[in-house]
N, C-alpha and C positions, 0 to 999 in steps of 0.2 A: 628563229634560227637555231638549229640543233648543232651541237658541237660534240666532238668526241672528248672523253676525258684526257687530261694530259698524260703524256707517256710516263711510265714508271722506270725508275733505275733500280739499282742494286737494293735489295731488301724491300722492294715495293715503294720506295720513296718517290714522291711526285718530282718529276723534272719538268719545269715550266720556264718559259722565257719571261713570264711576268713574275714580279716579286711575290712571295707567299703572303698569306694573310698576316696582318700585324701580329707579332708574337704575343703582345699584351692582350689582344682580343682573343687569340687562339687559346691562351692559358685559361681564360674564363669559361670557355665552352665545355659542356658535358655532351658527349656523343654516345650513340648506341654502339653495338658491337660492329656495325658496318661503317662507323665513323659519320653517321648522319644525326641530324637533329631536325625537329619540325620547325617550319617557318609559317607563321600566320600572316596572311595578307589582309589588311584592313583598310577600307576607304578612309582617307585622311580626314575628310570634312564631315562625314556623317557617322563615322564610327562603325559602320557596317562591316561585319566580318565577311570577307569574299571567299576565301579558300584557304586550305592548308597544303603545303607542299613540303618537300624535303630539301635540305641543303647539306652540304659538307663544307669544309674550310674553303675550298676553291670556289664554290658557288657563292658563298658569302663574300669572298673577296671581289668576285666579279660584280656582284650586286652593289657593293660599296663603292667600287671604282667606276662603274659605268652609268649609274643612275637608272638602269633597267634591272628588273628582278630576274635572277637566274636560279633555277632549281635543278636538282639532280633527279632524274627519272629512274625510279627503282625498277620499273618494268622494262624500260628500254636500255637502261644501263648507260645513260648519257646525260650531259648537261642540256638544258633547254631554256632559252630566254622567253619568258611569258609574252606571247603575242607575236613571236617571230614568224610564225606561218599564218596565224589567224588574223593578225592585226589588232587583236585585243590586248594591247600592251599595258604593262604596269610601270608607271613612272614613280621612282622612289621619292618620297617626301621626308621620311625619317626611318631609321632602323634602331631597334632597342633589344637588348638581351634581357630576359626575365630574371627574377631574383635568384633562381636556382641555376642559371646558366644553361638550361637544357632546352630552351625555346627562344626563337627570335620572332619579334613582332616587326613586320614591315609595313609601314603606313605608305599607301600608294595613291596615285591618281589613276584610277582604272579607266581604260578606253573600252567601251563595249562590255559585253558579258565577261565575267571572270571564269565561269564554268565551261568546260568543253562541251556540255550539253546545249549551251546557248542560254541557260539561265543566268540571271544577274550574279547570283552567288552559288556556290557548290552546296548551299544549305537550304535552297528553296524547294527542292523536289520532294523531300521526304520528312515533313515535320512529324514529330512523335507526340502522342497524347501524354501530357504531363500535368500533374495537379499543380496549379499555381496558387500559392497561398498569399491572399491579399494582406496588405500591411495591418489592417485591423483584426486579422485572425491570427497574427503571429505570437501574441502574448508577450509577457515580460522577459521570457528567457532569450528572445531573439537579440537583445541588446547586451547579453552577458558576453564578456571577452572570450573569444574562441568558439562561440556557439555555432558559427557557420563552418567551423573546421571539422572534417571527417573525424569521427571518434571523439568528439568534444564531450559526449556524455558518457564515455567509457570511464570506468573507475580510474584507470591509469592517467587519464587527462587531469583529474583532480590533483594528483601528485605533481603534475607539471606546473599547475598554476598555484599550488600551495593551499587550495581550498577544496571543500567538498560541497555539493549542492544537496 
C-alpha cells in the first residue's frame, strides 16, 4: 500500500492526525540532509540480511505502531509498506537503533522474496569477489584490540589506545 507523505504546515512541519514519533526515540536518531536514515531488514530467525531501505521519523513511527515495515521511497517520494502491492510482507519482530543512532535494524518475518527482482534478498544477484582470510591465516594481530577498526594500524591509532605496535 503506497501512501502520500503527511501534509506539511508552516515552515515544513509535518501535520499528521497520528501522534509523532516518540520524542525520546527521535532525539537518538541521526539523519542525513533529507531527514532520512538507513533501515536494514534482517530475517529474525536466520540472521539473513534481506534488504536496506530508507526511513524518516514518520516511517519509523508507522513501523513501530503497525507491526508492518514502512519505508520512504526516495525515487517515488512517498511512503510504502513492504508487501503492500506484492504480498511479500515484512512482519516486525523487533526494531533496534545502532550505537551511533544513524541506522535502524528491523528484524522481520519475511513472506516471500524481499527483493523487487524476486530474489530472496537484495544481495543475491551480485556477489563480489572478495579475499576471505581463514582464521588460521589471520596471525596474532587479529586479536589485538581495535585491529578490525578502519585505521587501526595508522600511527594516530596508537595514541588513542596509549600504545604503539
